[in-house]
PQR file with spaces between the fields and no chain letter, atoms N, CA, C, O and H, PARSE charges and radii, in Angstrom:
ATOM       1  N    MET     1       0.843   -1.182    0.000 -0.4000 1.5000
ATOM       2  CA   MET     1       0.000    0.000    0.000 -0.0000 2.0000
ATOM       3  C    MET     1       0.890    1.247    0.000  0.5500 1.7000
ATOM       4  O    MET     1       1.999    1.225    0.534 -0.5500 1.4000
ATOM       5  N    LEU     2       0.409    2.303   -0.585 -0.4000 1.5000
ATOM       6  CA   LEU     2       1.191    3.526   -0.739 -0.0000 2.0000
ATOM       7  C    LEU     2       1.662    4.100    0.590  0.5500 1.7000
ATOM       8  O    LEU     2       2.784    4.599    0.673 -0.5500 1.4000
ATOM       9  H    LEU     2      -0.492    2.321   -1.019  0.4000 1.0000
ATOM      10  N    GLU     3       0.857    4.046    1.603 -0.4000 1.5000
ATOM      11  CA   GLU     3       1.194    4.698    2.867 -0.0000 2.0000
ATOM      12  C    GLU     3       2.039    3.822    3.790  0.5500 1.7000
ATOM      13  O    GLU     3       2.261    4.187    4.945 -0.5500 1.4000
ATOM      14  H    GLU     3      -0.055    3.641    1.535  0.4000 1.0000
ATOM      15  N    SER     4       2.511    2.682    3.308 -0.4000 1.5000
ATOM      16  CA   SER     4       3.336    1.841    4.162 -0.0000 2.0000
ATOM      17  C    SER     4       4.697    1.630    3.530  0.5500 1.7000
ATOM      18  O    SER     4       4.847    1.733    2.313 -0.5500 1.4000
ATOM      19  H    SER     4       2.331    2.386    2.370  0.4000 1.0000
ATOM      20  N    GLY     5       5.677    1.338    4.350 -0.4000 1.5000
ATOM      21  CA   GLY     5       6.988    0.991    3.846 -0.0000 2.0000
ATOM      22  C    GLY     5       7.710    2.113    3.137  0.5500 1.7000
ATOM      23  O    GLY     5       7.564    3.285    3.484 -0.5500 1.4000
ATOM      24  H    GLY     5       5.555    1.255    5.339  0.4000 1.0000
ATOM      25  N    LYS     6       8.495    1.739    2.137 -0.4000 1.5000
ATOM      26  CA   LYS     6       9.389    2.665    1.457 -0.0000 2.0000
ATOM      27  C    LYS     6       8.672    3.760    0.693  0.5500 1.7000
ATOM      28  O    LYS     6       9.195    4.871    0.608 -0.5500 1.4000
ATOM      29  H    LYS     6       8.614    0.787    1.856  0.4000 1.0000
ATOM      30  N    LEU     7       7.509    3.504    0.137 -0.4000 1.5000
ATOM      31  CA   LEU     7       6.813    4.532   -0.643 -0.0000 2.0000
ATOM      32  C    LEU     7       6.379    5.711    0.207  0.5500 1.7000
ATOM      33  O    LEU     7       6.300    6.833   -0.292 -0.5500 1.4000
ATOM      34  H    LEU     7       7.084    2.601    0.206  0.4000 1.0000
ATOM      35  N    GLN     8       6.101    5.481    1.461 -0.4000 1.5000
ATOM      36  CA   GLN     8       5.710    6.580    2.344 -0.0000 2.0000
ATOM      37  C    GLN     8       6.825    7.620    2.424  0.5500 1.7000
ATOM      38  O    GLN     8       6.552    8.820    2.437 -0.5500 1.4000
ATOM      39  H    GLN     8       6.165    4.568    1.866  0.4000 1.0000
ATOM      40  N    HIS     9       8.061    7.175    2.476 -0.4000 1.5000
ATOM      41  CA   HIS     9       9.192    8.102    2.536 -0.0000 2.0000
ATOM      42  C    HIS     9       9.346    8.860    1.222  0.5500 1.7000
ATOM      43  O    HIS     9       9.651   10.053    1.228 -0.5500 1.4000
ATOM      44  H    HIS     9       8.283    6.200    2.465  0.4000 1.0000
ATOM      45  N    TYR    10       9.139    8.181    0.099 -0.4000 1.5000
ATOM      46  CA   TYR    10       9.207    8.869   -1.196 -0.0000 2.0000
ATOM      47  C    TYR    10       8.139    9.953   -1.282  0.5500 1.7000
ATOM      48  O    TYR    10       8.411   11.071   -1.720 -0.5500 1.4000
ATOM      49  H    TYR    10       8.891    7.212    0.095  0.4000 1.0000
ATOM      50  N    VAL    11       6.927    9.617   -0.862 -0.4000 1.5000
ATOM      51  CA   VAL    11       5.824   10.572   -0.927 -0.0000 2.0000
ATOM      52  C    VAL    11       6.125   11.788   -0.061  0.5500 1.7000
ATOM      53  O    VAL    11       5.850   12.913   -0.479 -0.5500 1.4000
ATOM      54  H    VAL    11       6.706    8.709   -0.506  0.4000 1.0000
ATOM      55  N    GLN    12       6.682   11.595    1.137 -0.4000 1.5000
ATOM      56  CA   GLN    12       7.044   12.737    1.988 -0.0000 2.0000
ATOM      57  C    GLN    12       8.095   13.599    1.300  0.5500 1.7000
ATOM      58  O    GLN    12       8.030   14.827    1.371 -0.5500 1.4000
ATOM      59  H    GLN    12       6.905   10.681    1.477  0.4000 1.0000
ATOM      60  N    MET    13       9.065   12.970    0.633 -0.4000 1.5000
ATOM      61  CA   MET    13      10.117   13.713   -0.054 -0.0000 2.0000
ATOM      62  C    MET    13       9.553   14.498   -1.236  0.5500 1.7000
ATOM      63  O    MET    13       9.991   15.619   -1.495 -0.5500 1.4000
ATOM      64  H    MET    13       9.117   11.973    0.575  0.4000 1.0000
ATOM      65  N    ALA    14       8.592   13.930   -1.954 -0.4000 1.5000
ATOM      66  CA   ALA    14       8.036   14.569   -3.150 -0.0000 2.0000
ATOM      67  C    ALA    14       6.894   15.529   -2.843  0.5500 1.7000
ATOM      68  O    ALA    14       6.464   16.262   -3.734 -0.5500 1.4000
ATOM      69  H    ALA    14       8.235   13.019   -1.744  0.4000 1.0000
ATOM      70  N    TRP    15       6.390   15.549   -1.615 -0.4000 1.5000
ATOM      71  CA   TRP    15       5.256   16.386   -1.217 -0.0000 2.0000
ATOM      72  C    TRP    15       5.579   17.851   -1.491  0.5500 1.7000
ATOM      73  O    TRP    15       6.673   18.317   -1.170 -0.5500 1.4000
ATOM      74  H    TRP    15       6.738   14.954   -0.892  0.4000 1.0000
ATOM      75  N    SER    16       4.654   18.561   -2.070 -0.4000 1.5000
ATOM      76  CA   SER    16       4.888   19.959   -2.456 -0.0000 2.0000
ATOM      77  C    SER    16       5.188   20.861   -1.264  0.5500 1.7000
ATOM      78  O    SER    16       5.820   21.904   -1.434 -0.5500 1.4000
ATOM      79  H    SER    16       3.766   18.183   -2.330  0.4000 1.0000
ATOM      80  N    ARG    17       4.759   20.493   -0.083 -0.4000 1.5000
ATOM      81  CA   ARG    17       4.995   21.341    1.091 -0.0000 2.0000
ATOM      82  C    ARG    17       6.301   21.026    1.813  0.5500 1.7000
ATOM      83  O    ARG    17       6.675   21.744    2.740 -0.5500 1.4000
ATOM      84  H    ARG    17       4.246   19.646    0.055  0.4000 1.0000
ATOM      85  N    THR    18       6.993   19.981    1.412 -0.4000 1.5000
ATOM      86  CA   THR    18       8.289   19.676    2.010 -0.0000 2.0000
ATOM      87  C    THR    18       9.289   20.735    1.573  0.5500 1.7000
ATOM      88  O    THR    18       9.495   20.940    0.377 -0.5500 1.4000
ATOM      89  H    THR    18       6.689   19.398    0.659  0.4000 1.0000
ATOM      90  N    THR    19       9.906   21.406    2.530 -0.4000 1.5000
ATOM      91  CA   THR    19      10.843   22.486    2.218 -0.0000 2.0000
ATOM      92  C    THR    19      12.285   22.143    2.562  0.5500 1.7000
ATOM      93  O    THR    19      13.207   22.769    2.038 -0.5500 1.4000
ATOM      94  H    THR    19       9.738   21.239    3.502  0.4000 1.0000
ATOM      95  N    HIS    20      12.497   21.167    3.426 -0.4000 1.5000
ATOM      96  CA   HIS    20      13.850   20.808    3.839 -0.0000 2.0000
ATOM      97  C    HIS    20      13.996   19.286    3.859  0.5500 1.7000
ATOM      98  O    HIS    20      13.110   18.577    4.335 -0.5500 1.4000
ATOM      99  H    HIS    20      11.748   20.659    3.851  0.4000 1.0000
ATOM     100  N    ILE    21      15.107   18.798    3.345 -0.4000 1.5000
ATOM     101  CA   ILE    21      15.432   17.375    3.383 -0.0000 2.0000
ATOM     102  C    ILE    21      16.889   17.260    3.808  0.5500 1.7000
ATOM     103  O    ILE    21      17.759   17.919    3.240 -0.5500 1.4000
ATOM     104  H    ILE    21      15.827   19.374    2.958  0.4000 1.0000
ATOM     105  N    GLY    22      17.150   16.433    4.796 -0.4000 1.5000
ATOM     106  CA   GLY    22      18.521   16.163    5.217 -0.0000 2.0000
ATOM     107  C    GLY    22      18.726   14.664    5.286  0.5500 1.7000
ATOM     108  O    GLY    22      17.926   13.960    5.900 -0.5500 1.4000
ATOM     109  H    GLY    22      16.443   15.898    5.258  0.4000 1.0000
ATOM     110  N    CYS    23      19.781   14.164    4.668 -0.4000 1.5000
ATOM     111  CA   CYS    23      20.036   12.725    4.630 -0.0000 2.0000
ATOM     112  C    CYS    23      21.461   12.422    5.067  0.5500 1.7000
ATOM     113  O    CYS    23      22.354   13.259    4.940 -0.5500 1.4000
ATOM     114  H    CYS    23      20.431   14.736    4.169  0.4000 1.0000
ATOM     115  N    ALA    24      21.660   11.221    5.580 -0.4000 1.5000
ATOM     116  CA   ALA    24      22.986   10.736    5.950 -0.0000 2.0000
ATOM     117  C    ALA    24      23.119    9.298    5.470  0.5500 1.7000
ATOM     118  O    ALA    24      22.136    8.559    5.415 -0.5500 1.4000
ATOM     119  H    ALA    24      20.934   10.541    5.683  0.4000 1.0000
ATOM     120  N    VAL    25      24.338    8.910    5.123 -0.4000 1.5000
ATOM     121  CA   VAL    25      24.624    7.546    4.674 -0.0000 2.0000
ATOM     122  C    VAL    25      25.686    6.955    5.588  0.5500 1.7000
ATOM     123  O    VAL    25      26.691    7.600    5.886 -0.5500 1.4000
ATOM     124  H    VAL    25      25.136    9.510    5.167  0.4000 1.0000
ATOM     125  N    GLN    26      25.456    5.727    6.031 -0.4000 1.5000
ATOM     126  CA   GLN    26      26.454    5.005    6.821 -0.0000 2.0000
ATOM     127  C    GLN    26      26.775    3.707    6.094  0.5500 1.7000
ATOM     128  O    GLN    26      25.905    2.854    5.922 -0.5500 1.4000
ATOM     129  H    GLN    26      24.640    5.203    5.789  0.4000 1.0000
ATOM     130  N    ASN    27      28.011    3.561    5.672 -0.4000 1.5000
ATOM     131  CA   ASN    27      28.458    2.331    5.026 -0.0000 2.0000
ATOM     132  C    ASN    27      29.049    1.409    6.078  0.5500 1.7000
ATOM     133  O    ASN    27      29.967    1.784    6.807 -0.5500 1.4000
ATOM     134  H    ASN    27      28.718    4.255    5.811  0.4000 1.0000
ATOM     135  N    CYS    28      28.513    0.200    6.147 -0.4000 1.5000
ATOM     136  CA   CYS    28      28.997   -0.805    7.085 -0.0000 2.0000
ATOM     137  C    CYS    28      29.690   -1.917    6.299  0.5500 1.7000
ATOM     138  O    CYS    28      29.785   -1.854    5.074 -0.5500 1.4000
ATOM     139  H    CYS    28      27.767   -0.105    5.554  0.4000 1.0000
ATOM     140  N    ARG    29      30.159   -2.908    6.995 -0.4000 1.5000
ATOM     141  CA   ARG    29      30.916   -3.973    6.351 -0.0000 2.0000
ATOM     142  C    ARG    29      30.111   -4.694    5.271  0.5500 1.7000
ATOM     143  O    ARG    29      30.626   -4.917    4.175 -0.5500 1.4000
ATOM     144  H    ARG    29      30.082   -2.959    7.990  0.4000 1.0000
ATOM     145  N    ILE    30      28.870   -5.061    5.552 -0.4000 1.5000
ATOM     146  CA   ILE    30      28.096   -5.838    4.572 -0.0000 2.0000
ATOM     147  C    ILE    30      26.856   -5.115    4.055  0.5500 1.7000
ATOM     148  O    ILE    30      26.127   -5.663    3.227 -0.5500 1.4000
ATOM     149  H    ILE    30      28.452   -4.880    6.442  0.4000 1.0000
ATOM     150  N    SER    31      26.610   -3.922    4.519 -0.4000 1.5000
ATOM     151  CA   SER    31      25.428   -3.189    4.051 -0.0000 2.0000
ATOM     152  C    SER    31      25.627   -1.693    4.265  0.5500 1.7000
ATOM     153  O    SER    31      26.617   -1.252    4.851 -0.5500 1.4000
ATOM     154  H    SER    31      27.202   -3.478    5.191  0.4000 1.0000
ATOM     155  N    SER    32      24.675   -0.941    3.781 -0.4000 1.5000
ATOM     156  CA   SER    32      24.673    0.512    3.963 -0.0000 2.0000
ATOM     157  C    SER    32      23.307    0.939    4.462  0.5500 1.7000
ATOM     158  O    SER    32      22.309    0.260    4.220 -0.5500 1.4000
ATOM     159  H    SER    32      23.872   -1.298    3.305  0.4000 1.0000
ATOM     160  N    MET    33      23.262    2.068    5.160 -0.4000 1.5000
ATOM     161  CA   MET    33      21.995    2.592    5.647 -0.0000 2.0000
ATOM     162  C    MET    33      21.897    4.064    5.270  0.5500 1.7000
ATOM     163  O    MET    33      22.856    4.822    5.413 -0.5500 1.4000
ATOM     164  H    MET    33      24.072    2.620    5.357  0.4000 1.0000
ATOM     165  N    VAL    34      20.716    4.456    4.785 -0.4000 1.5000
ATOM     166  CA   VAL    34      20.433    5.848    4.461 -0.0000 2.0000
ATOM     167  C    VAL    34      19.268    6.290    5.330  0.5500 1.7000
ATOM     168  O    VAL    34      18.243    5.611    5.388 -0.5500 1.4000
ATOM     169  H    VAL    34      19.937    3.840    4.669  0.4000 1.0000
ATOM     170  N    VAL    35      19.417    7.424    6.008 -0.4000 1.5000
ATOM     171  CA   VAL    35      18.357    7.976    6.851 -0.0000 2.0000
ATOM     172  C    VAL    35      18.115    9.410    6.401  0.5500 1.7000
ATOM     173  O    VAL    35      19.057   10.184    6.236 -0.5500 1.4000
ATOM     174  H    VAL    35      20.250    7.976    5.962  0.4000 1.0000
ATOM     175  N    CYS    36      16.840    9.761    6.203 -0.4000 1.5000
ATOM     176  CA   CYS    36      16.487   11.123    5.798 -0.0000 2.0000
ATOM     177  C    CYS    36      15.440   11.690    6.743  0.5500 1.7000
ATOM     178  O    CYS    36      14.586   10.963    7.251 -0.5500 1.4000
ATOM     179  H    CYS    36      16.074    9.132    6.338  0.4000 1.0000
ATOM     180  N    ARG    37      15.515   12.978    6.969 -0.4000 1.5000
ATOM     181  CA   ARG    37      14.522   13.715    7.755 -0.0000 2.0000
ATOM     182  C    ARG    37      13.939   14.798    6.865  0.5500 1.7000
ATOM     183  O    ARG    37      14.635   15.350    6.012 -0.5500 1.4000
ATOM     184  H    ARG    37      16.209   13.568    6.556  0.4000 1.0000
ATOM     185  N    TYR    38      12.669   15.101    7.062 -0.4000 1.5000
ATOM     186  CA   TYR    38      11.959   16.056    6.220 -0.0000 2.0000
ATOM     187  C    TYR    38      11.287   17.106    7.087  0.5500 1.7000
ATOM     188  O    TYR    38      10.901   16.836    8.224 -0.5500 1.4000
ATOM     189  H    TYR    38      12.104   14.652    7.755  0.4000 1.0000
ATOM     190  N    ARG    39      11.149   18.321    6.531 -0.4000 1.5000
ATOM     191  CA   ARG    39      10.378   19.380    7.185 -0.0000 2.0000
ATOM     192  C    ARG    39       9.497   20.032    6.168  0.5500 1.7000
ATOM     193  O    ARG    39       9.950   20.221    5.039 -0.5500 1.4000
ATOM     194  H    ARG    39      11.462   18.540    5.607  0.4000 1.0000
ATOM     195  N    PRO    40       8.308   20.384    6.463 -0.5600 1.5000
ATOM     196  CA   PRO    40       7.625   20.014    7.698  0.2800 2.0000
ATOM     197  C    PRO    40       7.247   18.544    7.678  0.5500 1.7000
ATOM     198  O    PRO    40       7.118   17.938    6.614 -0.5500 1.4000
ATOM     199  N    VAL    41       7.072   17.983    8.851 -0.4000 1.5000
ATOM     200  CA   VAL    41       6.593   16.608    8.956 -0.0000 2.0000
ATOM     201  C    VAL    41       5.075   16.653    9.017  0.5500 1.7000
ATOM     202  O    VAL    41       4.483   17.718    9.187 -0.5500 1.4000
ATOM     203  H    VAL    41       7.176   18.475    9.715  0.4000 1.0000
ATOM     204  N    GLY    42       4.462   15.512    8.880 -0.4000 1.5000
ATOM     205  CA   GLY    42       3.031   15.462    9.109 -0.0000 2.0000
ATOM     206  C    GLY    42       2.152   15.354    7.893  0.5500 1.7000
ATOM     207  O    GLY    42       0.968   15.684    7.961 -0.5500 1.4000
ATOM     208  H    GLY    42       4.943   14.646    8.741  0.4000 1.0000
ATOM     209  N    ARG    43       2.700   14.894    6.764 -0.4000 1.5000
ATOM     210  CA   ARG    43       1.827   14.646    5.627 -0.0000 2.0000
ATOM     211  C    ARG    43       0.825   13.586    6.061  0.5500 1.7000
ATOM     212  O    ARG    43       1.205   12.523    6.552 -0.5500 1.4000
ATOM     213  H    ARG    43       3.662   14.626    6.709  0.4000 1.0000
ATOM     214  N    ARG    44      -0.448   13.882    5.877 -0.4000 1.5000
ATOM     215  CA   ARG    44      -1.500   12.989    6.346 -0.0000 2.0000
ATOM     216  C    ARG    44      -1.925   12.007    5.267  0.5500 1.7000
ATOM     217  O    ARG    44      -1.761   12.265    4.075 -0.5500 1.4000
ATOM     218  H    ARG    44      -0.757   14.745    5.478  0.4000 1.0000
ATOM     219  N    LEU    45      -2.465   10.895    5.693 -0.4000 1.5000
ATOM     220  CA   LEU    45      -2.990    9.875    4.799 -0.0000 2.0000
ATOM     221  C    LEU    45      -3.957   10.505    3.806  0.5500 1.7000
ATOM     222  O    LEU    45      -4.836   11.271    4.201 -0.5500 1.4000
ATOM     223  H    LEU    45      -2.598   10.686    6.662  0.4000 1.0000
ATOM     224  N    ASN    46      -3.809   10.196    2.546 -0.4000 1.5000
ATOM     225  CA   ASN    46      -4.662   10.648    1.441 -0.0000 2.0000
ATOM     226  C    ASN    46      -4.480   12.114    1.059  0.5500 1.7000
ATOM     227  O    ASN    46      -5.222   12.604    0.208 -0.5500 1.4000
ATOM     228  H    ASN    46      -3.095    9.573    2.226  0.4000 1.0000
ATOM     229  N    ASP    47      -3.520   12.838    1.651 -0.4000 1.5000
ATOM     230  CA   ASP    47      -3.203   14.185    1.157 -0.0000 2.0000
ATOM     231  C    ASP    47      -2.646   14.062   -0.254  0.5500 1.7000
ATOM     232  O    ASP    47      -1.951   13.095   -0.563 -0.5500 1.4000
ATOM     233  H    ASP    47      -2.917   12.439    2.342  0.4000 1.0000
ATOM     234  N    VAL    48      -2.941   15.020   -1.100 -0.4000 1.5000
ATOM     235  CA   VAL    48      -2.351   15.017   -2.435 -0.0000 2.0000
ATOM     236  C    VAL    48      -0.901   15.483   -2.325  0.5500 1.7000
ATOM     237  O    VAL    48      -0.553   16.251   -1.427 -0.5500 1.4000
ATOM     238  H    VAL    48      -3.506   15.806   -0.849  0.4000 1.0000
ATOM     239  N    ILE    49      -0.055   15.010   -3.249 -0.4000 1.5000
ATOM     240  CA   ILE    49       1.352   15.396   -3.227 -0.0000 2.0000
ATOM     241  C    ILE    49       1.514   16.793   -3.803  0.5500 1.7000
ATOM     242  O    ILE    49       2.264   17.606   -3.263 -0.5500 1.4000
ATOM     243  H    ILE    49      -0.337   14.387   -3.978  0.4000 1.0000
ATOM     244  N    TYR    50       0.818   17.076   -4.891 -0.4000 1.5000
ATOM     245  CA   TYR    50       0.877   18.387   -5.543 -0.0000 2.0000
ATOM     246  C    TYR    50      -0.530   18.865   -5.834  0.5500 1.7000
ATOM     247  O    TYR    50      -1.421   18.055   -6.087 -0.5500 1.4000
ATOM     248  H    TYR    50       0.209   16.415   -5.330  0.4000 1.0000
ATOM     249  N    GLU    51      -0.737   20.160   -5.799 -0.4000 1.5000
ATOM     250  CA   GLU    51      -2.003   20.761   -6.186 -0.0000 2.0000
ATOM     251  C    GLU    51      -2.015   20.965   -7.700  0.5500 1.7000
ATOM     252  O    GLU    51      -0.984   21.285   -8.291 -0.5500 1.4000
ATOM     253  H    GLU    51      -0.012   20.818   -5.593  0.4000 1.0000
ATOM     254  N    VAL    52      -3.152   20.786   -8.315 -0.4000 1.5000
ATOM     255  CA   VAL    52      -3.297   21.029   -9.746 -0.0000 2.0000
ATOM     256  C    VAL    52      -3.342   22.535   -9.979  0.5500 1.7000
ATOM     257  O    VAL    52      -4.026   23.250   -9.247 -0.5500 1.4000
ATOM     258  H    VAL    52      -3.990   20.526   -7.834  0.4000 1.0000
ATOM     259  N    GLY    53      -2.626   23.024  -10.981 -0.4000 1.5000
ATOM     260  CA   GLY    53      -2.621   24.451  -11.283 -0.0000 2.0000
ATOM     261  C    GLY    53      -1.491   24.802  -12.218  0.5500 1.7000
ATOM     262  O    GLY    53      -0.720   23.938  -12.635 -0.5500 1.4000
ATOM     263  H    GLY    53      -2.070   22.443  -11.575  0.4000 1.0000
ATOM     264  N    ASP    54      -1.398   26.069  -12.544 -0.4000 1.5000
ATOM     265  CA   ASP    54      -0.330   26.539  -13.410 -0.0000 2.0000
ATOM     266  C    ASP    54       1.019   26.411  -12.704  0.5500 1.7000
ATOM     267  O    ASP    54       1.098   26.474  -11.477 -0.5500 1.4000
ATOM     268  H    ASP    54      -2.025   26.771  -12.205  0.4000 1.0000
ATOM     269  N    THR    55       2.063   26.233  -13.485 -0.4000 1.5000
ATOM     270  CA   THR    55       3.418   26.116  -12.962 -0.0000 2.0000
ATOM     271  C    THR    55       3.752   27.302  -12.063  0.5500 1.7000
ATOM     272  O    THR    55       3.573   28.457  -12.451 -0.5500 1.4000
ATOM     273  H    THR    55       1.998   26.182  -14.482  0.4000 1.0000
ATOM     274  N    CYS    56       4.232   27.011  -10.880 -0.4000 1.5000
ATOM     275  CA   CYS    56       4.676   28.019   -9.899 -0.0000 2.0000
ATOM     276  C    CYS    56       3.585   29.018   -9.526  0.5500 1.7000
ATOM     277  O    CYS    56       3.896   30.148   -9.149 -0.5500 1.4000
ATOM     278  H    CYS    56       4.378   26.073  -10.565  0.4000 1.0000
ATOM     279  N    SER    57       2.333   28.635   -9.620 -0.4000 1.5000
ATOM     280  CA   SER    57       1.244   29.571   -9.326 -0.0000 2.0000
ATOM     281  C    SER    57       1.003   29.745   -7.830  0.5500 1.7000
ATOM     282  O    SER    57       0.283   30.657   -7.423 -0.5500 1.4000
ATOM     283  H    SER    57       2.079   27.717   -9.926  0.4000 1.0000
ATOM     284  N    ALA    58       1.593   28.884   -7.011 -0.4000 1.5000
ATOM     285  CA   ALA    58       1.357   28.982   -5.569 -0.0000 2.0000
ATOM     286  C    ALA    58       2.650   28.810   -4.784  0.5500 1.7000
ATOM     287  O    ALA    58       2.665   28.124   -3.762 -0.5500 1.4000
ATOM     288  H    ALA    58       2.177   28.143   -7.341  0.4000 1.0000
ATOM     289  N    CYS    59       3.733   29.422   -5.247 -0.4000 1.5000
ATOM     290  CA   CYS    59       5.003   29.336   -4.510 -0.0000 2.0000
ATOM     291  C    CYS    59       4.836   30.003   -3.147  0.5500 1.7000
ATOM     292  O    CYS    59       4.303   31.110   -3.062 -0.5500 1.4000
ATOM     293  H    CYS    59       3.721   29.979   -6.077  0.4000 1.0000
ATOM     294  N    PRO    60       5.289   29.341   -2.076 -0.5600 1.5000
ATOM     295  CA   PRO    60       5.151   29.944   -0.754  0.2800 2.0000
ATOM     296  C    PRO    60       6.072   31.145   -0.571  0.5500 1.7000
ATOM     297  O    PRO    60       7.040   31.318   -1.311 -0.5500 1.4000
ATOM     298  N    ARG    61       5.761   31.963    0.417 -0.4000 1.5000
ATOM     299  CA   ARG    61       6.578   33.139    0.735 -0.0000 2.0000
ATOM     300  C    ARG    61       8.025   32.700    0.981  0.5500 1.7000
ATOM     301  O    ARG    61       8.279   31.686    1.631 -0.5500 1.4000
ATOM     302  H    ARG    61       4.974   31.822    1.019  0.4000 1.0000
ATOM     303  N    GLY    62       8.954   33.476    0.454 -0.4000 1.5000
ATOM     304  CA   GLY    62      10.363   33.154    0.616 -0.0000 2.0000
ATOM     305  C    GLY    62      10.905   32.222   -0.446  0.5500 1.7000
ATOM     306  O    GLY    62      12.047   31.769   -0.360 -0.5500 1.4000
ATOM     307  H    GLY    62       8.748   34.300   -0.075  0.4000 1.0000
ATOM     308  N    SER    63      10.084   31.932   -1.457 -0.4000 1.5000
ATOM     309  CA   SER    63      10.551   31.065   -2.532 -0.0000 2.0000
ATOM     310  C    SER    63      10.342   31.757   -3.870  0.5500 1.7000
ATOM     311  O    SER    63       9.688   32.795   -3.959 -0.5500 1.4000
ATOM     312  H    SER    63       9.156   32.299   -1.527  0.4000 1.0000
ATOM     313  N    ALA    64      10.906   31.164   -4.893 -0.4000 1.5000
ATOM     314  CA   ALA    64      10.793   31.721   -6.238 -0.0000 2.0000
ATOM     315  C    ALA    64      10.645   30.581   -7.233  0.5500 1.7000
ATOM     316  O    ALA    64      10.986   29.437   -6.936 -0.5500 1.4000
ATOM     317  H    ALA    64      11.438   30.320   -4.821  0.4000 1.0000
ATOM     318  N    CYS    65      10.139   30.900   -8.402 -0.4000 1.5000
ATOM     319  CA   CYS    65       9.950   29.899   -9.441 -0.0000 2.0000
ATOM     320  C    CYS    65      11.279   29.627  -10.146  0.5500 1.7000
ATOM     321  O    CYS    65      11.943   30.552  -10.612 -0.5500 1.4000
ATOM     322  H    CYS    65       9.862   31.830   -8.643  0.4000 1.0000
ATOM     323  N    GLU    66      11.652   28.370  -10.218 -0.4000 1.5000
ATOM     324  CA   GLU    66      12.820   27.950  -10.993 -0.0000 2.0000
ATOM     325  C    GLU    66      12.327   27.653  -12.400  0.5500 1.7000
ATOM     326  O    GLU    66      11.655   26.647  -12.625 -0.5500 1.4000
ATOM     327  H    GLU    66      11.112   27.619   -9.840  0.4000 1.0000
ATOM     328  N    GLU    67      12.652   28.513  -13.336 -0.4000 1.5000
ATOM     329  CA   GLU    67      12.130   28.356  -14.691 -0.0000 2.0000
ATOM     330  C    GLU    67      12.587   27.063  -15.353  0.5500 1.7000
ATOM     331  O    GLU    67      11.841   26.486  -16.144 -0.5500 1.4000
ATOM     332  H    GLU    67      13.198   29.330  -13.154  0.4000 1.0000
ATOM     333  N    ALA    68      13.790   26.596  -15.051 -0.4000 1.5000
ATOM     334  CA   ALA    68      14.309   25.378  -15.672 -0.0000 2.0000
ATOM     335  C    ALA    68      13.497   24.143  -15.297  0.5500 1.7000
ATOM     336  O    ALA    68      13.341   23.230  -16.108 -0.5500 1.4000
ATOM     337  H    ALA    68      14.396   27.065  -14.408  0.4000 1.0000
ATOM     338  N    THR    69      12.976   24.115  -14.061 -0.4000 1.5000
ATOM     339  CA   THR    69      12.242   22.939  -13.592 -0.0000 2.0000
ATOM     340  C    THR    69      10.747   23.176  -13.490  0.5500 1.7000
ATOM     341  O    THR    69       9.967   22.224  -13.481 -0.5500 1.4000
ATOM     342  H    THR    69      13.102   24.857  -13.403  0.4000 1.0000
ATOM     343  N    GLY    70      10.339   24.439  -13.412 -0.4000 1.5000
ATOM     344  CA   GLY    70       8.936   24.750  -13.198 -0.0000 2.0000
ATOM     345  C    GLY    70       8.489   24.493  -11.774  0.5500 1.7000
ATOM     346  O    GLY    70       7.294   24.352  -11.514 -0.5500 1.4000
ATOM     347  H    GLY    70      10.973   25.212  -13.419  0.4000 1.0000
ATOM     348  N    LEU    71       9.436   24.432  -10.847 -0.4000 1.5000
ATOM     349  CA   LEU    71       9.131   24.171   -9.447 -0.0000 2.0000
ATOM     350  C    LEU    71       9.510   25.366   -8.586  0.5500 1.7000
ATOM     351  O    LEU    71      10.394   26.145   -8.942 -0.5500 1.4000
ATOM     352  H    LEU    71      10.407   24.547  -11.058  0.4000 1.0000
ATOM     353  N    CYS    72       8.832   25.505   -7.450 -0.4000 1.5000
ATOM     354  CA   CYS    72       9.172   26.550   -6.493 -0.0000 2.0000
ATOM     355  C    CYS    72      10.445   26.147   -5.761  0.5500 1.7000
ATOM     356  O    CYS    72      10.627   24.975   -5.428 -0.5500 1.4000
ATOM     357  H    CYS    72       8.113   24.872   -7.161  0.4000 1.0000
ATOM     358  N    SER    73      11.314   27.101   -5.513 -0.4000 1.5000
ATOM     359  CA   SER    73      12.582   26.834   -4.845 -0.0000 2.0000
ATOM     360  C    SER    73      12.798   27.876   -3.756  0.5500 1.7000
ATOM     361  O    SER    73      12.580   29.067   -3.978 -0.5500 1.4000
ATOM     362  H    SER    73      11.166   28.052   -5.783  0.4000 1.0000
ATOM     363  N    ILE    74      13.226   27.430   -2.581 -0.4000 1.5000
ATOM     364  CA   ILE    74      13.490   28.341   -1.471 -0.0000 2.0000
ATOM     365  C    ILE    74      14.734   29.150   -1.787  0.5500 1.7000
ATOM     366  O    ILE    74      15.745   28.601   -2.226 -0.5500 1.4000
ATOM     367  H    ILE    74      13.403   26.462   -2.400  0.4000 1.0000
ATOM     368  N    ARG    75      14.660   30.449   -1.565 -0.4000 1.5000
ATOM     369  CA   ARG    75      15.810   31.325   -1.809 -0.0000 2.0000
ATOM     370  C    ARG    75      16.872   31.099   -0.754  0.5500 1.7000
ATOM     371  O    ARG    75      16.569   30.987    0.434 -0.5500 1.4000
ATOM     372  H    ARG    75      13.839   30.895   -1.208  0.4000 1.0000
ATOM     373  N    ALA    76      18.106   31.032   -1.190 -0.4000 1.5000
ATOM     374  CA   ALA    76      19.221   30.793   -0.255 -0.0000 2.0000
ATOM     375  C    ALA    76      19.592   32.070    0.462  0.5500 1.7000
ATOM     376  O    ALA    76      20.506   32.072    1.287 -0.5500 1.4000
ATOM     377  H    ALA    76      18.351   31.123   -2.155  0.4000 1.0000
């Protein structure tokens, strides 16, 4: 199901309201582990990932439209 396991993490990463992502990788002898944290947290079950509308029509305050991607980007 979409809301369980690995897909839940992808959906949080791709959610239009996610503004910060931080990840770390730990390589061990026989495996590796990747851990990521997202802000804001709290995407709820059945929330849409993106709103339908014109490109960059609802960029949040403090962000700007990246013309190359058509996505809102937080200003550095």
